[in-house]
N, C-alpha and C positions, 0 to 999 in steps of 0.2 A: 504494500500500500504506500502511496506517495501523496504527501500533502503539499500543495502549492501555497506558499505564504504570499498573499497579495490582499489588497483592500477588499476586493469583491468576494474572494474565497472566504476570508475570515469574518466578513460581515454576516455570512450565512451559516457558518459552521457551528456544530454543537460539540466538536471534538476539543476545542480550546476555549478556555474561559477568558473573555476579553474584559479588561478593566476600562479601557478607553479606546474610542475609535473616531477619527474624523477623516477628512479627505486626504490627509497627508501622514497621519500617525496611527499606529496600533500599539497599545501597551498591554502586555499579558504577564501573568505570573504562574500559570498552570502548565506543567510539562507532562501531565499524565498521558496525553495523546501521543507523545513521542517516546514513551518509556518502553515500548515494545521494539525488539531488534529489527522486526521486519518493516517498520515504518521509516520512511525517508522523507526529508523535507527539502523542497526546492525553493530557494529564496528569490522572490521576484522584487523584493525591496531590500534596501540596506538594513543592517541590523546592529544594534548595540545592546549588549546584555551585561548585567552586573551580578556576580555571584556573591551572596552574603553568607552562605554556609555550605559545607560539604564540597563534593567534587563530581565532575562528570567526565565521560570519555566519549568521543565520537569521531567519525571520519568527516573531514572537510575537503570536498573535491578529491576524495580518495586518500587523503593523508591523515594519519592518526594524530589527534590533538587531545590534550587534557585541559580542563577548565576548572579552577578551584577557587576556594574562598579568597576574597579580596582581590579578585582579578576582574578586568573588563575585557570583553571580546568585541571586536568590530569586524563585521563581515559585509563585503560588498554584495550588490545584487547579482543575480545569475550564478549563485553558488549552490552546492548541494550538500546537505548534512544527512548522515545515516549512521546506523549501528550505534545507537545511543545506549549508554550505560550511566546510571545515576546512583550515587550513594543514598542511603535511606534518609539522610538529613539534608539533602540538596535543596537549596532555596535560591531563586534568582528572580530578577525582573528583566524583561526584554522589551525593547522599543524597536518597532519596524517603521521605517520612514522612507519617503520618496526622495529622489534626487532633487526635486524642486524645493522641498523643505530644507535639505542640507545646504543648498545654495543660498537660500534666504537667511538661514541662521548664521552661516560662517562668513559670508561676504568676502572680505579681503583675505581671509585665512584659508579659503578652500584649497589653495594649492598645497598647503602643508598637509592637509587631510589626504588628498589624492596621492601625493608623493609618498607619504608614509604607508598607505594601504596598498597601492598598486606597485610601487617600485621596491620598497623596503619590506613589504609583507609584515608589517607590525600589526598583526591581527589580535594578539593577546597581550594585554598590558598589566603588569604587576603594579598595583597601586602603592605609592610610597606611604610611609608611616603617617597615620592620621587622615590620609586622603579617603580611606574606606569609610570613615565616619561622615566625611563631607558628602560622598555620593549616596550614602544611605539616607542622609537628610534631604538630598535632592529628590529622591523617590518618595520620601515621606511627604514632602511639600507638594509634589505633583499629585499624590494620592488625596491630599486634603482638598485640592480643587477639583479632582475627578469626582469626588463624592458630593460636590455641590450640585444643586439642581442645574440642568442644562440651560435654564433661562438666566442663570447667574451672569451678571454683566461682565463681558470681556473674559469669560472662562477660557475659551480656546486661546486667546491672545496671551493670557497669563501662563497657561501650560507651556506654550511655545517659548515664552520669555525665560521660564525656568530651564527648559531644555537648551536654549541658546547659551545660558551661563555654563551648563554642564558640558556642552560640546566645545565651547571655547577653552574650558579647563583641560579637556582632553587634548585639544590641539596644542596646548602648551606642553603637555607631557610628550606628545608625538614629536614635537619640534626638538625637544631635548635628546631624543633618541635617533634622529636621522643625521645624515652625514654633515661634517663641518662645512663642506662646500655649499650645501643647501642652506645652512645657517647663514653663511655669508650672503648668499643670493637673496635671502629673505629678510635681510636687515631692515629695520624701520627706515623709510626714506622720507625726505621732505615732501610734504603734501603739496603738490602742484596740480593744476588742471591736466597737464600732460600725463603725470603719473597716475592720477585717478582714471584717466581715459584708458591707459594701458592695462591697469588692473581690471577694469570692466571688460575690455576686449578679451583678456585671458580667461576670465570667468565665463564669458559667453562661449568661448571656444570649448572649454571643458564641459560646459552644459550641453552644447551641441554634440560633442563627441559622445558623451554618455547616453544621449537620447537617440543617436543615429544607429539604426539596426544593422546596416551594412557599413562597418567602419573601415574596411579595406579599400580606401579611396585615396587618390593623390592629395597632397596638401592644397593644390589648386581648388579642389572641390570645397573644402572647408573655408578657404580664403574667400572664394566667391560668395559663399553663404553669409560671410561676415562683412563683405564689401571692402576687403583690404587686399594688398598684394601678398603673395606667398612669403616673400622676403621679410616684409614687415611683421606678418603673423609669427614667423619663426623667431625673429629678434625679440618680439614681445614675450613669447613663451620662455625663451632663454633668460631674459631679464627678470621675469616674475618667478620662475620655478627652477632655473638651472638646466632645463631640458628644452630641446627644440620641439616644434610641432610634430615632426616625424616621430620623435621618440615617444611623445604622448599617444599618438595614433597607434604605435606599435604596442605600448603597454596595455591600452584598452582592448586592442585586437587579440592579444595573447590571452587575456582573461576570457574572452568569448571562445577562443580556440580550446582552452583548457576545459571550459564548461561543456562545450559540445562533445568533445572527445571522451571526457571522463564521466559525464552525467546524463548523456542521452543515448538513445539507440539508433541515431541517424548513422547511415553509412558514411565512410570518409568522403565518398563522392558527393553525397548530399550536403555534408558539412562544407565542403569546398564551395559548392554552389551557393549555400545559404550565406556564407561569409564574404561573398563577392570576388572569389578568386577565378581567374579565367579558365583554369583547368586543374585537374587533380594533381598533375605533375608539379605545377608551380606551387600548389598548396603544400605538397609534401616537402619540397625544397625549403619553403618558408619555415615550416614547423621544425625541420631538422636544423636549420641555421639558428633559430632563436631558442629552441627548447632542447636541442641536443639529441633528439630521437625522432624517428619517423612517426607519423600519426598512429600507425598500427602498433609500433613498439610501445608508445605511451599508453595506449589502451591495454595492451597485454600486461604491462608493468602494473597498472592499476588493478586489473583483475586478479593478479597473482599476489597482491599485498595481503 
């Protein structure tokens, strides 16, 4: 059995107890539906979870992970979780959210988030001393407003404001863990109209890239969508994040490739077509170049884990 985690699915399901749901956020604290080994979950939204007690074990896109007390886990959309095991005392809170919400909450700091999650794979964060108390209080505060009547003035806005503070705190932790080069590239700069414009362009590019189903396109495609030149788009990306537009396209595309190969039953030929490659041979060479193995070998390695 597989559960798709998305707004529409969870709005109707009886398998998961929902604490809060709006057009961009789902908050739950019930994992009973996932406690059986045969159940797998495909995330169609990004996920942030905080473990307050116990520990769990699961496969994340075929890789074994452990999640325990005083840790936060961040999972991007289009990932698959399976083979869940939970200790008897396991307790957690999970927030599922859209890319649109993430963009609106993080604004200027979105590049830190994407760099950490997509390039450095910082999916599990050990909370520093005393930080676990802070995040426990975040969820307690959110719960307070969740329990208010839906007609409570500005209820949704208040919940999102609390989440924004929590997400910005996480970005601070992520920034401390990524490369010194990125730290240098993301230094606070003098606020000028030109700088604000470049930040906005970079954010629009990341948003466009995350929402584009077929990402294997030349930079020219994205530049045209944003009404700028390819050279300017790449220079802005490098200035804002330390990576070129091509590198960002590659990072997002590789996530789609991993998901399709490791978490779907599509044939390699079908995946090649779905992801916009001209033929299966070109797709195979691309995968081998960037992931070190052929598409078939990656799948077999995952099956044999």
